[in-house]
C-alpha positions as a Markdown table, in Angstrom:
| # | Residue | x | y | z |
|---|---|---|---|---|
| 1 | Arg | 0.0 | 0.1 | 0.0 |
| 2 | Asn | 2.6 | 2.6 | 0.9 |
| 3 | Ile | 4.4 | 2.1 | -2.3 |
| 4 | Phe | 1.4 | 3.3 | -4.3 |
| 5 | Lys | 1.0 | 6.2 | -2.0 |
| 6 | Ala | 4.6 | 7.2 | -2.6 |
| 7 | Lys | 4.3 | 7.1 | -6.2 |
| 8 | Lys | 1.1 | 9.2 | -6.2 |
| 9 | Ser | 2.8 | 11.7 | -3.9 |
| 10 | Asn | 5.8 | 11.9 | -6.2 |
| 11 | Ala | 3.7 | 12.3 | -9.2 |
| 12 | Glu | 1.8 | 15.0 | -7.5 |
| 13 | Lys | 5.0 | 16.8 | -6.4 |
| 14 | Ser | 6.6 | 16.5 | -9.9 |
| 15 | Lys | 3.5 | 18.0 | -11.5 |
| 16 | Lys | 3.5 | 20.9 | -9.0 |
| 17 | Met | 7.2 | 21.4 | -9.6 |
| 18 | Glu | 6.5 | 21.7 | -13.5 |
| 19 | Lys | 3.7 | 24.1 | -12.9 |
| 20 | Glu | 6.0 | 26.3 | -10.7 |
| 21 | Glu | 8.7 | 26.1 | -13.4 |
| 22 | Lys | 6.4 | 27.2 | -16.1 |
| 23 | Phe | 5.1 | 30.1 | -14.1 |
| 24 | Phe | 8.7 | 31.1 | -13.3 |
| 25 | Arg | 9.6 | 31.0 | -17.0 |
| 26 | Glu | 6.6 | 33.1 | -18.0 |
| 27 | Thr | 6.9 | 35.6 | -15.1 |
| 28 | Phe | 10.5 | 36.2 | -15.2 |
| 29 | Met | 10.7 | 35.5 | -19.1 |
| 30 | Tyr | 13.6 | 33.2 | -18.3 |
| 31 | Asp | 14.6 | 31.1 | -21.4 |
| 32 | Lys | 17.9 | 29.7 | -20.3 |
| 33 | Glu | 18.4 | 26.2 | -18.8 |
| 34 | Ile | 17.8 | 26.1 | -15.2 |
| 35 | Asn | 21.0 | 25.1 | -13.5 |
| 36 | Val | 21.8 | 25.3 | -9.8 |
| 37 | Ile | 24.9 | 27.4 | -9.5 |
| 38 | Asn | 25.2 | 27.4 | -5.6 |
| 39 | Thr | 23.3 | 26.6 | -2.6 |
| 40 | Ala | 22.5 | 28.9 | 0.3 |
| 41 | Thr | 20.8 | 29.0 | 3.6 |
| 42 | Ala | 18.4 | 31.7 | 4.6 |
| 43 | Glu | 19.6 | 33.6 | 7.6 |
| 44 | Cys | 16.3 | 35.1 | 8.5 |
| 45 | Ser | 12.6 | 34.8 | 7.7 |
| 46 | Val | 11.4 | 37.2 | 5.0 |
| 47 | Pro | 7.8 | 37.5 | 3.7 |
| 48 | Ser | 7.4 | 38.2 | 0.1 |
| 49 | Lys | 6.3 | 41.8 | -0.9 |
| 50 | Arg | 5.7 | 41.0 | -4.4 |
| 51 | Arg | 4.9 | 37.9 | -6.4 |
| 52 | Val | 8.2 | 37.7 | -7.9 |
| 53 | Asp | 9.9 | 37.5 | -4.4 |
| 54 | Leu | 10.5 | 34.3 | -2.8 |
| 55 | Pro | 9.3 | 34.0 | 0.9 |
| 56 | Val | 11.9 | 32.4 | 2.9 |
| 57 | Ala | 12.2 | 30.9 | 6.3 |
| 58 | Ala | 15.1 | 31.1 | 8.7 |
| 59 | Gly | 17.4 | 28.0 | 8.0 |
| 60 | Glu | 15.8 | 27.0 | 4.8 |
| 61 | Gln | 18.0 | 25.7 | 2.1 |
| 62 | Leu | 17.7 | 27.4 | -1.4 |
| 63 | Asp | 19.2 | 26.6 | -4.8 |
| 64 | Val | 20.7 | 29.6 | -6.4 |
| 65 | Ile | 19.6 | 29.5 | -10.1 |
| 66 | Asp | 20.9 | 32.8 | -11.5 |
| 67 | Val | 22.5 | 36.0 | -10.4 |
| 68 | Thr | 20.8 | 39.4 | -11.2 |
| 69 | Glu | 22.1 | 42.9 | -11.6 |
| 70 | Gly | 21.8 | 44.4 | -8.1 |
| 71 | Asn | 21.8 | 42.7 | -4.8 |
| 72 | Ala | 19.2 | 39.9 | -5.5 |
| 73 | Val | 19.5 | 36.3 | -6.8 |
| 74 | Ile | 17.0 | 34.1 | -8.3 |
| 75 | Cys | 16.4 | 31.0 | -6.0 |
| 76 | Arg | 14.4 | 27.9 | -5.7 |
| 77 | Asn | 13.1 | 26.4 | -2.6 |
| 78 | Ser | 12.4 | 22.8 | -1.6 |
| 79 | Glu | 8.8 | 23.2 | -2.8 |
| 80 | Gly | 10.0 | 24.1 | -6.3 |
| 81 | Arg | 8.9 | 27.7 | -6.0 |
| 82 | Tyr | 11.1 | 30.4 | -7.7 |
| 83 | Gly | 11.7 | 34.1 | -6.8 |
| 84 | Tyr | 14.1 | 36.9 | -6.0 |
| 85 | Val | 16.0 | 36.9 | -2.6 |
| 86 | Leu | 18.3 | 39.5 | -1.4 |
| 87 | Val | 21.8 | 38.4 | -1.0 |
| 88 | Glu | 22.0 | 40.1 | 2.4 |
| 89 | His | 19.3 | 37.4 | 3.6 |
| 90 | Leu | 21.5 | 34.4 | 2.4 |
| 91 | Asn | 24.5 | 32.6 | 3.9 |
| 92 | Phe | 26.7 | 30.9 | 1.2 |
| 93 | Arg | 28.7 | 28.6 | 3.6 |
């Protein structure tokens, strides 16, 4: 029984990740290949002020996808959501 639940759960998660990636590509007009260039940990909890900002919780692991001009980077969280995070809120160790 548990095997089938895991497969269903993974399929749902994969579908959600695809939906988030599609939204990201449309919103950010991002046509490059998505590669993780670094990982970072959120130093503090930061709510999002705009839809393009990624809300983060203190201690959360993030994949850094791209560097932007200015002091923000594009990150992806464990749920597959993408958004801008200010570099000052991240620890790259």
